Structures are given as structure tokens and as C-alpha cells.
N, C-alpha and C positions, 0 to 999 in steps of 0.2 A: 502662777505656774509653779509646779513642784520640780525641784532640781534633783533628778535621779541620775546617780552615777552608775556606770557599768561595773558590775561586780568582777573582781579578779581574785585568784587564789593567793595573791601576795607571794610571800617567799616560802609557803608551805607546799612542798611537792605532792603531798597526799590530797590536798584540796584541788590541785590541778587535775586529779583523776575523776572528779565529780562530773556528772553530765553538765553540758552547757546550760546556762540560765537556771541555776538552782532556785527553789521557791523564794519569793520575796522575804518571807519571815526568816528564812535561813540567812539571806543576804544582810538582813538588818541586825543580826546578832553580833556581839563583840567577837573579835578574831579568836580569842581563846575558846569561846564556846563553839564557834564554827569548827575549830580544830577537832574537838572531841565528837561533836555531832556529825561532822562530815565523815569521820572515821566510822562512827556507828552506822551511818547510811551505807558506807561501802561494805562493812561486815554483813549487814542485813541483805544487801543486794547480791553479794556472793552466795548467800544461803538461799535466796528466793528468786533471783533473776526478775524482780518486780520493782521497778523504780518508784511507782506511786506508794506501794506498801512501805518500801524502805524509807521514803521521805517521812511518811506518817509515823513510822517507828522511831526514826531519829529525832523528830521534832516534838514528840510526846513530852509534855511538861508535868505529868503526874510525878510527884516527888519520889516515890519508890522506884518508878521506871528510870528517872534521871539518875538516881544513885546506882542502880544496877547497870545502866548504860555506861556510866563512867567507869565502873569496875570492869566491864567487858572490854572497853577500849584500853584501859590501863594494863589489862592482861593479854592484849593482843598486839604483837609488834607490827610495825608498818610492813616489814618483809612478809609476814604471814598474810596480810591483807593483799599485798601486791601479787603474791603467789596464787591466792584464791581468785583474783581477777584474771590472771593468766589461765588458770585451770578452767574457769568458766568460759573464757573466750575460746579455748581449745575445744571444749565440750560443744559449744554452739557451732563452731566451724565444722565439727565432724557430724553434725546433724543430731546431736544429743539433746 
């Protein structure tokens, strides 16, 4: 029997913004990698409103993509991501 523990965002409030039950491959990553890949997911989701695409984008392991993804996350504050999520929610609520 495999011992599977339920994933939690730990003490990272940004990871708490992810959809419930992130992909297993994400859950199995070290917490530091979850931090930047989770933020990359959120950035992509704000831009596309497409969870499956955003997970594929955030979990892409191609070396150039990883380097560019880390740069994007480093250049984007958590506040900007949260505001983007708010803006997306408002747009969806207004029928947009």
C-alpha cells in the first residue's frame, strides 16, 4: 500500500490560492520548487483562465522554459498576482 499524504500549501499564502488538488507531479516537488511553479501557474491562469494549460505551462521542465519561468516569477510580486486574480474574478462575475 502506498502512503499518500494530503497536499497542503504549508505556510505559503500564494500556494493556498491554487485550485484544490494540484497535479500529483506538482505535489511531489520540493516546497521551494512548488513556490515558484505555483506562482507561474497563477500568472498563466490570470492570463488564460485555463487551468489545464496553466498547469502544463507551470510544470514544463524544458531548461529554457524553466529559466524563463523563474525570471517571470522573480519579476512579478505576489501583490500583482493577487490583483490579477481579483481582476479575473470580477471580469468573470460581470459576464466577461
